[in-house]
LUMGUTOR-527121 format. One line per field, with one value per residue: residue in three letters; x, y, z of N, C-alpha, C, CB in turn; residue number from 0. Coordinates in steps of 0.02 Angstrom, whole numbers, plus 50000, padded with zeros to 5 digits. Glycine has a CB too. Example, Ala and Ser with C-alpha at 12.3 -4.5 7.8 and 13.67 -1.06 7.14 Angstrom:
BEGIN
aa: (ALA / SER);
n_X: (50660 / 50642);
n_Y: (49716 / 49888);
n_Z: (50390 / 50354);
ca_X: (50615 / 50684);
ca_Y: (49775 / 49947);
ca_Z: (50390 / 50357);
c_X: (50660 / 50645);
c_Y: (49835 / 50002);
c_Z: (50390 / 50394);
cb_X: (50565 / 50704);
cb_Y: (49776 / 49970);
cb_Z: (50452 / 50286);
i: (0 / 1);
***
This chain:
BEGIN
aa: (GLY / SER / ARG / PHE / PRO / GLY / ALA / GLU / ASP / MET / ASP / LEU / GLY / TYR / ARG / LEU / LEU / LYS / SER / GLY / TYR / ARG / LEU / ALA / SER / THR / PRO / GLY / PHE / GLU / ILE / VAL / HIS / GLU / GLN / TRP / ARG / GLU / PRO / ASN / ASP / LEU / PRO / ARG / LEU / PHE / TYR / GLY / TYR / ASN / LEU / GLY / GLY / ALA / ALA / PHE / CYS / ALA / LYS / HIS / LEU / ARG / SER / GLY / ASP / LEU / ARG / PRO / LEU / ARG / PHE / LEU / LEU / VAL / GLN / MET / GLY / GLY / ASP / ALA / ARG / MET / MET / ALA / SER / ALA / VAL / LYS / ARG / ARG / SER / ARG / VAL / ARG / ALA / ARG / VAL / ALA / ALA / ALA / ARG / THR / ALA / GLY / THR / TRP / SER / GLY / LEU / ALA / LEU / GLY / LEU / ARG / LYS / LEU / GLY / GLY / GLU / SER / ALA / PRO / ASP / ARG / GLY / THR / SER / PRO / GLY / SER / PRO / PRO / SER / GLY / GLY / SER);
n_X: (52755 / 52645 / 52533 / 52481 / 52564 / 52533 / 52423 / 52361 / 52338 / 52243 / 52139 / 52111 / 52068 / 51958 / 51873 / 51848 / 51777 / 51664 / 51609 / 51554 / 51636 / 51732 / 51858 / 52000 / 52086 / 52216 / 52263 / 52376 / 52496 / 52632 / 52708 / 52861 / 52935 / 53094 / 53172 / 53260 / 53288 / 53363 / 53348 / 53318 / 53251 / 53126 / 53016 / 52972 / 52935 / 52827 / 52742 / 52705 / 52638 / 52526 / 52471 / 52426 / 52335 / 52237 / 52194 / 52137 / 52027 / 51961 / 51926 / 51826 / 51736 / 51696 / 51615 / 51504 / 51508 / 51516 / 51585 / 51731 / 51761 / 51781 / 51905 / 51984 / 51971 / 52034 / 52163 / 52193 / 52187 / 52298 / 52398 / 52389 / 52417 / 52549 / 52613 / 52590 / 52664 / 52790 / 52810 / 52804 / 52914 / 53011 / 53067 / 53142 / 53152 / 53039 / 52941 / 52957 / 52922 / 52789 / 52734 / 52751 / 52672 / 52545 / 52535 / 52534 / 52413 / 52317 / 52350 / 52329 / 52192 / 52140 / 52191 / 52136 / 51998 / 51988 / 52044 / 52014 / 51891 / 51719 / 51593 / 51467 / 51374 / 51234 / 51210 / 51330 / 51416 / 51550 / 51720 / 51783 / 51833 / 51826 / 51764 / 51597 / 51455 / 51414 / 51529 / 51669);
n_Y: (49253 / 49238 / 49288 / 49408 / 49500 / 49524 / 49561 / 49441 / 49398 / 49490 / 49456 / 49323 / 49342 / 49426 / 49344 / 49244 / 49316 / 49354 / 49231 / 49202 / 49171 / 49215 / 49335 / 49373 / 49507 / 49602 / 49750 / 49745 / 49703 / 49752 / 49777 / 49820 / 49870 / 49875 / 49975 / 49903 / 49893 / 49950 / 50116 / 50116 / 49996 / 50012 / 50068 / 49957 / 49866 / 49934 / 49949 / 49815 / 49788 / 49874 / 49830 / 49701 / 49737 / 49813 / 49718 / 49624 / 49701 / 49719 / 49587 / 49556 / 49659 / 49623 / 49516 / 49576 / 49631 / 49775 / 49826 / 49820 / 49931 / 50039 / 50008 / 50016 / 50152 / 50209 / 50162 / 50229 / 50360 / 50359 / 50345 / 50470 / 50557 / 50522 / 50563 / 50701 / 50729 / 50698 / 50799 / 50911 / 50887 / 50884 / 50765 / 50648 / 50509 / 50476 / 50522 / 50434 / 50315 / 50346 / 50361 / 50230 / 50160 / 50212 / 50169 / 50031 / 50019 / 50053 / 49960 / 49839 / 49848 / 49849 / 49725 / 49637 / 49656 / 49607 / 49476 / 49401 / 49294 / 49325 / 49292 / 49172 / 49093 / 49126 / 49098 / 49082 / 49197 / 49225 / 49224 / 49130 / 48965 / 48973 / 48919 / 48847 / 48944 / 48890 / 48850 / 48742);
n_Z: (52986 / 52906 / 52773 / 52812 / 52917 / 53059 / 53197 / 53223 / 53352 / 53396 / 53310 / 53349 / 53484 / 53461 / 53384 / 53477 / 53576 / 53499 / 53482 / 53601 / 53707 / 53854 / 53893 / 53990 / 54064 / 54138 / 54222 / 54294 / 54240 / 54141 / 53987 / 53921 / 53778 / 53721 / 53604 / 53481 / 53351 / 53198 / 53134 / 52995 / 52981 / 53036 / 52956 / 52877 / 52977 / 53043 / 52934 / 52913 / 53036 / 53025 / 52906 / 52942 / 53045 / 52976 / 52883 / 52968 / 53011 / 52887 / 52855 / 52948 / 52922 / 52794 / 52824 / 52868 / 52993 / 53077 / 53185 / 53188 / 53112 / 53194 / 53253 / 53140 / 53107 / 53218 / 53196 / 53076 / 53122 / 53207 / 53112 / 53047 / 53155 / 53181 / 53064 / 53070 / 53185 / 53138 / 53045 / 53128 / 53211 / 53119 / 53074 / 52978 / 52987 / 53066 / 52979 / 52871 / 52934 / 52968 / 52840 / 52793 / 52885 / 52851 / 52718 / 52742 / 52812 / 52713 / 52613 / 52680 / 52705 / 52574 / 52522 / 52616 / 52596 / 52468 / 52470 / 52586 / 52646 / 52681 / 52806 / 52779 / 52841 / 52934 / 53070 / 53136 / 53141 / 53146 / 53086 / 52941 / 52979 / 53114 / 53276 / 53301 / 53362 / 53485 / 53544 / 53585);
ca_X: (52761 / 52584 / 52525 / 52467 / 52611 / 52516 / 52354 / 52332 / 52315 / 52181 / 52088 / 52091 / 52029 / 51895 / 51831 / 51826 / 51724 / 51604 / 51581 / 51524 / 51686 / 51755 / 51930 / 52020 / 52147 / 52231 / 52307 / 52432 / 52556 / 52652 / 52763 / 52898 / 52977 / 53152 / 53182 / 53326 / 53297 / 53393 / 53297 / 53299 / 53207 / 53061 / 52960 / 52948 / 52902 / 52761 / 52701 / 52676 / 52589 / 52464 / 52443 / 52389 / 52279 / 52185 / 52167 / 52092 / 51965 / 51928 / 51897 / 51764 / 51690 / 51668 / 51564 / 51447 / 51519 / 51541 / 51623 / 51801 / 51770 / 51809 / 51976 / 52015 / 51974 / 52086 / 52228 / 52204 / 52202 / 52367 / 52440 / 52388 / 52452 / 52621 / 52637 / 52591 / 52720 / 52852 / 52817 / 52818 / 52982 / 53056 / 53101 / 53136 / 53139 / 52969 / 52900 / 52960 / 52881 / 52718 / 52714 / 52746 / 52612 / 52487 / 52533 / 52514 / 52342 / 52278 / 52363 / 52295 / 52120 / 52126 / 52203 / 52087 / 51933 / 51991 / 52067 / 51990 / 51820 / 51671 / 51553 / 51404 / 51326 / 51209 / 51208 / 51396 / 51436 / 51622 / 51756 / 51793 / 51880 / 51817 / 51717 / 51527 / 51436 / 51408 / 51596 / 51685);
ca_Y: (49207 / 49234 / 49340 / 49470 / 49490 / 49558 / 49563 / 49375 / 49394 / 49528 / 49417 / 49267 / 49368 / 49452 / 49287 / 49211 / 49357 / 49349 / 49163 / 49196 / 49157 / 49274 / 49345 / 49409 / 49547 / 49636 / 49808 / 49736 / 49686 / 49800 / 49754 / 49876 / 49848 / 49917 / 49980 / 49877 / 49892 / 50007 / 50161 / 50096 / 49937 / 50030 / 50073 / 49890 / 49839 / 49966 / 49931 / 49749 / 49794 / 49905 / 49785 / 49650 / 49767 / 49832 / 49657 / 49599 / 49740 / 49704 / 49520 / 49558 / 49703 / 49584 / 49470 / 49616 / 49655 / 49844 / 49846 / 49834 / 49996 / 50083 / 49991 / 50043 / 50225 / 50224 / 50151 / 50284 / 50419 / 50352 / 50360 / 50543 / 50590 / 50511 / 50606 / 50770 / 50732 / 50699 / 50866 / 50957 / 50874 / 50884 / 50701 / 50607 / 50440 / 50472 / 50531 / 50371 / 50266 / 50366 / 50344 / 50157 / 50141 / 50230 / 50122 / 49967 / 50022 / 50051 / 49896 / 49786 / 49855 / 49827 / 49653 / 49602 / 49658 / 49566 / 49408 / 49364 / 49280 / 49345 / 49237 / 49163 / 49059 / 49179 / 49083 / 49080 / 49265 / 49229 / 49217 / 49061 / 48925 / 48982 / 48870 / 48867 / 48987 / 48854 / 48836 / 48671);
ca_Z: (52931 / 52867 / 52722 / 52848 / 52973 / 53121 / 53220 / 53232 / 53421 / 53398 / 53275 / 53391 / 53539 / 53436 / 53365 / 53539 / 53605 / 53457 / 53490 / 53667 / 53759 / 53891 / 53897 / 54050 / 54060 / 54201 / 54215 / 54339 / 54203 / 54091 / 53945 / 53892 / 53723 / 53707 / 53532 / 53465 / 53279 / 53166 / 53107 / 52928 / 52985 / 53065 / 52908 / 52859 / 53037 / 53053 / 52876 / 52928 / 53090 / 53001 / 52856 / 52978 / 53080 / 52928 / 52854 / 53020 / 53007 / 52824 / 52857 / 52986 / 52886 / 52739 / 52849 / 52889 / 53061 / 53072 / 53244 / 53174 / 53080 / 53245 / 53257 / 53079 / 53113 / 53268 / 53163 / 53029 / 53162 / 53228 / 53054 / 53037 / 53210 / 53174 / 53010 / 53097 / 53231 / 53097 / 53016 / 53183 / 53236 / 53061 / 53078 / 52917 / 53007 / 53086 / 52918 / 52834 / 52971 / 52960 / 52771 / 52788 / 52922 / 52811 / 52661 / 52770 / 52826 / 52651 / 52579 / 52718 / 52694 / 52505 / 52517 / 52658 / 52564 / 52407 / 52477 / 52644 / 52640 / 52732 / 52834 / 52746 / 52885 / 52977 / 53141 / 53167 / 53158 / 53154 / 53023 / 52920 / 53017 / 53186 / 53303 / 53301 / 53417 / 53548 / 53571 / 53595);
c_X: (52699 / 52582 / 52514 / 52505 / 52594 / 52442 / 52322 / 52306 / 52249 / 52124 / 52064 / 52047 / 51961 / 51847 / 51806 / 51769 / 51659 / 51571 / 51551 / 51573 / 51702 / 51831 / 51943 / 52083 / 52157 / 52276 / 52370 / 52498 / 52570 / 52711 / 52796 / 52944 / 53034 / 53163 / 53254 / 53340 / 53331 / 53338 / 53273 / 53253 / 53136 / 53005 / 52931 / 52909 / 52832 / 52715 / 52666 / 52624 / 52522 / 52431 / 52399 / 52328 / 52221 / 52154 / 52119 / 52025 / 51926 / 51894 / 51829 / 51713 / 51658 / 51612 / 51503 / 51453 / 51551 / 51583 / 51697 / 51814 / 51800 / 51884 / 52014 / 52022 / 52027 / 52155 / 52243 / 52219 / 52274 / 52416 / 52445 / 52426 / 52528 / 52650 / 52640 / 52650 / 52786 / 52864 / 52837 / 52891 / 53035 / 53100 / 53089 / 53121 / 53066 / 52923 / 52900 / 52918 / 52807 / 52693 / 52705 / 52685 / 52549 / 52480 / 52511 / 52439 / 52301 / 52288 / 52327 / 52220 / 52102 / 52135 / 52152 / 52018 / 51931 / 52001 / 52038 / 51915 / 51779 / 51631 / 51487 / 51352 / 51299 / 51211 / 51276 / 51420 / 51510 / 51655 / 51765 / 51846 / 51872 / 51765 / 51645 / 51511 / 51432 / 51475 / 51608 / 51753);
c_Y: (49204 / 49290 / 49407 / 49467 / 49529 / 49550 / 49494 / 49366 / 49432 / 49488 / 49359 / 49290 / 49392 / 49396 / 49249 / 49250 / 49352 / 49281 / 49152 / 49178 / 49221 / 49275 / 49385 / 49449 / 49581 / 49695 / 49801 / 49719 / 49739 / 49772 / 49816 / 49846 / 49898 / 49917 / 49958 / 49877 / 49956 / 50051 / 50141 / 50035 / 49954 / 50038 / 50005 / 49858 / 49868 / 49955 / 49864 / 49750 / 49820 / 49865 / 49733 / 49678 / 49784 / 49770 / 49623 / 49635 / 49722 / 49636 / 49522 / 49605 / 49665 / 49538 / 49509 / 49643 / 49724 / 49866 / 49859 / 49899 / 50045 / 50071 / 50022 / 50119 / 50247 / 50216 / 50208 / 50349 / 50418 / 50367 / 50436 / 50580 / 50581 / 50555 / 50679 / 50779 / 50735 / 50767 / 50915 / 50950 / 50879 / 50821 / 50659 / 50534 / 50431 / 50480 / 50467 / 50317 / 50282 / 50348 / 50269 / 50132 / 50153 / 50183 / 50053 / 49965 / 50014 / 49986 / 49839 / 49788 / 49828 / 49751 / 49613 / 49601 / 49613 / 49493 / 49368 / 49356 / 49306 / 49284 / 49233 / 49130 / 49110 / 49163 / 49082 / 49149 / 49272 / 49220 / 49144 / 49027 / 48932 / 48933 / 48894 / 48908 / 48952 / 48840 / 48761 / 48664);
c_Z: (52888 / 52815 / 52754 / 52914 / 53037 / 53135 / 53229 / 53303 / 53429 / 53366 / 53317 / 53449 / 53517 / 53417 / 53426 / 53572 / 53565 / 53464 / 53559 / 53723 / 53796 / 53892 / 53960 / 54035 / 54127 / 54188 / 54257 / 54304 / 54151 / 54053 / 53914 / 53839 / 53715 / 53632 / 53516 / 53390 / 53255 / 53136 / 53036 / 52926 / 53007 / 53014 / 52890 / 52917 / 53045 / 52994 / 52890 / 52983 / 53064 / 52946 / 52890 / 53013 / 53033 / 52896 / 52904 / 53016 / 52944 / 52825 / 52892 / 52954 / 52828 / 52762 / 52875 / 52959 / 53056 / 53132 / 53230 / 53137 / 53131 / 53253 / 53198 / 53083 / 53165 / 53236 / 53114 / 53065 / 53187 / 53172 / 53044 / 53092 / 53204 / 53118 / 53034 / 53145 / 53192 / 53068 / 53071 / 53207 / 53181 / 53060 / 53015 / 52934 / 53025 / 53026 / 52876 / 52868 / 52963 / 52890 / 52763 / 52825 / 52880 / 52751 / 52684 / 52784 / 52763 / 52612 / 52614 / 52708 / 52625 / 52498 / 52557 / 52626 / 52502 / 52422 / 52534 / 52639 / 52696 / 52754 / 52797 / 52791 / 52936 / 53051 / 53173 / 53186 / 53170 / 53087 / 53005 / 52963 / 53092 / 53211 / 53300 / 53364 / 53484 / 53581 / 53576 / 53623);
cb_X: (52778 / 52522 / 52466 / 52390 / 52678 / 52534 / 52312 / 52382 / 52368 / 52189 / 52116 / 52153 / 52066 / 51907 / 51869 / 51885 / 51746 / 51623 / 51634 / 51471 / 51749 / 51727 / 51958 / 52030 / 52143 / 52265 / 52270 / 52416 / 52550 / 52670 / 52738 / 52939 / 52936 / 53216 / 53169 / 53333 / 53229 / 53444 / 53323 / 53360 / 53237 / 53068 / 52982 / 53006 / 52944 / 52771 / 52744 / 52731 / 52615 / 52478 / 52499 / 52433 / 52301 / 52214 / 52224 / 52123 / 51981 / 51979 / 51944 / 51777 / 51728 / 51722 / 51592 / 51385 / 51564 / 51484 / 51617 / 51831 / 51702 / 51773 / 51987 / 51974 / 51906 / 52079 / 52228 / 52141 / 52154 / 52379 / 52411 / 52316 / 52429 / 52636 / 52592 / 52524 / 52720 / 52847 / 52750 / 52770 / 52986 / 53100 / 53079 / 53201 / 53184 / 52953 / 52927 / 53033 / 52900 / 52710 / 52765 / 52810 / 52607 / 52492 / 52603 / 52552 / 52324 / 52295 / 52439 / 52311 / 52099 / 52172 / 52274 / 52083 / 51915 / 52047 / 52139 / 52008 / 51810 / 51624 / 51541 / 51413 / 51358 / 51139 / 51175 / 51446 / 51399 / 51648 / 51823 / 51813 / 51949 / 51796 / 51735 / 51482 / 51370 / 51373 / 51605 / 51679);
cb_Y: (49140 / 49237 / 49323 / 49479 / 49510 / 49631 / 49604 / 49320 / 49422 / 49596 / 49393 / 49230 / 49424 / 49497 / 49240 / 49204 / 49430 / 49361 / 49112 / 49145 / 49125 / 49273 / 49381 / 49362 / 49600 / 49587 / 49872 / 49682 / 49617 / 49869 / 49705 / 49915 / 49842 / 49892 / 50052 / 49807 / 49883 / 49985 / 50232 / 50082 / 49886 / 50094 / 50108 / 49844 / 49854 / 50040 / 49926 / 49701 / 49840 / 49974 / 49751 / 49616 / 49829 / 49879 / 49608 / 49608 / 49815 / 49707 / 49471 / 49578 / 49765 / 49543 / 49427 / 49575 / 49606 / 49891 / 49794 / 49777 / 50022 / 50072 / 49915 / 50023 / 50253 / 50177 / 50084 / 50293 / 50424 / 50282 / 50327 / 50568 / 50562 / 50437 / 50600 / 50785 / 50671 / 50647 / 50889 / 50944 / 50806 / 50946 / 50662 / 50611 / 50419 / 50527 / 50591 / 50347 / 50265 / 50441 / 50371 / 50125 / 50181 / 50302 / 50118 / 49951 / 50089 / 50110 / 49881 / 49793 / 49928 / 49863 / 49636 / 49634 / 49729 / 49590 / 49408 / 49400 / 49207 / 49400 / 49247 / 49122 / 48998 / 49195 / 49016 / 49048 / 49288 / 49177 / 49252 / 49059 / 48943 / 49054 / 48852 / 48806 / 49018 / 48790 / 48869 / 48633);
cb_Z: (52956 / 52912 / 52675 / 52861 / 52951 / 53118 / 53173 / 53216 / 53469 / 53362 / 53208 / 53418 / 53573 / 53375 / 53319 / 53588 / 53609 / 53384 / 53476 / 53665 / 53728 / 53964 / 53834 / 54109 / 54002 / 54250 / 54234 / 54386 / 54171 / 54122 / 53889 / 53947 / 53657 / 53746 / 53507 / 53491 / 53244 / 53111 / 53105 / 52887 / 53032 / 53103 / 52845 / 52838 / 53099 / 53065 / 52811 / 52946 / 53146 / 52977 / 52813 / 53028 / 53116 / 52874 / 52835 / 53091 / 53008 / 52767 / 52893 / 53058 / 52860 / 52705 / 52906 / 52884 / 53102 / 53063 / 53297 / 53134 / 53053 / 53313 / 53259 / 53017 / 53133 / 53330 / 53125 / 52984 / 53220 / 53255 / 52990 / 53033 / 53277 / 53161 / 52947 / 53133 / 53278 / 53041 / 52983 / 53242 / 53267 / 53061 / 53140 / 52876 / 53067 / 53139 / 52876 / 52827 / 53047 / 52974 / 52721 / 52816 / 52989 / 52787 / 52627 / 52833 / 52860 / 52606 / 52577 / 52792 / 52701 / 52455 / 52541 / 52726 / 52545 / 52363 / 52484 / 52709 / 52634 / 52706 / 52909 / 52683 / 52921 / 52958 / 53151 / 53120 / 53218 / 53205 / 53028 / 52847 / 52999 / 53202 / 53375 / 53296 / 53402 / 53537 / 53640 / 53530);
i: (0 / 1 / 2 / 3 / 4 / 5 / 6 / 7 / 8 / 9 / 10 / 11 / 12 / 13 / 14 / 15 / 16 / 17 / 18 / 19 / 20 / 21 / 22 / 23 / 24 / 25 / 26 / 27 / 28 / 29 / 30 / 31 / 32 / 33 / 34 / 35 / 36 / 37 / 38 / 39 / 40 / 41 / 42 / 43 / 44 / 45 / 46 / 47 / 48 / 49 / 50 / 51 / 52 / 53 / 54 / 55 / 56 / 57 / 58 / 59 / 60 / 61 / 62 / 63 / 64 / 65 / 66 / 67 / 68 / 69 / 70 / 71 / 72 / 73 / 74 / 75 / 76 / 77 / 78 / 79 / 80 / 81 / 82 / 83 / 84 / 85 / 86 / 87 / 88 / 89 / 90 / 91 / 92 / 93 / 94 / 95 / 96 / 97 / 98 / 99 / 100 / 101 / 102 / 103 / 104 / 105 / 106 / 107 / 108 / 109 / 110 / 111 / 112 / 113 / 114 / 115 / 116 / 117 / 118 / 119 / 120 / 121 / 122 / 123 / 124 / 125 / 126 / 127 / 128 / 129 / 130 / 131 / 132 / 133 / 134 / 135);
***
């Protein structure tokens, strides 16, 4: 429901880590998503995922944090691999999804750099609206 329809969980976790909190994860759980959407719905879905992911990166890059650049490069690499796979498999559906992913990446980066504010308070080191470094 937000302007950037994805990566809000990544953003929350990242801001918590930057604020000095710890996060726990376990390899003991696995989530398997069964694909239930129609092939024509997939380009829009993946566009939104990548739009949100790139906007997340742009928001933190604007604040001077270069660490999300790695996330962005991984996302761009995934876009390129999916397009190469589409060509190799001669899959029109996969090519449409790859094109939508790529468009989402670049749109999210552009919109995020233009619309999302960077951090100005040097002692916080987090994005706007996040708790102070001391936590609370």
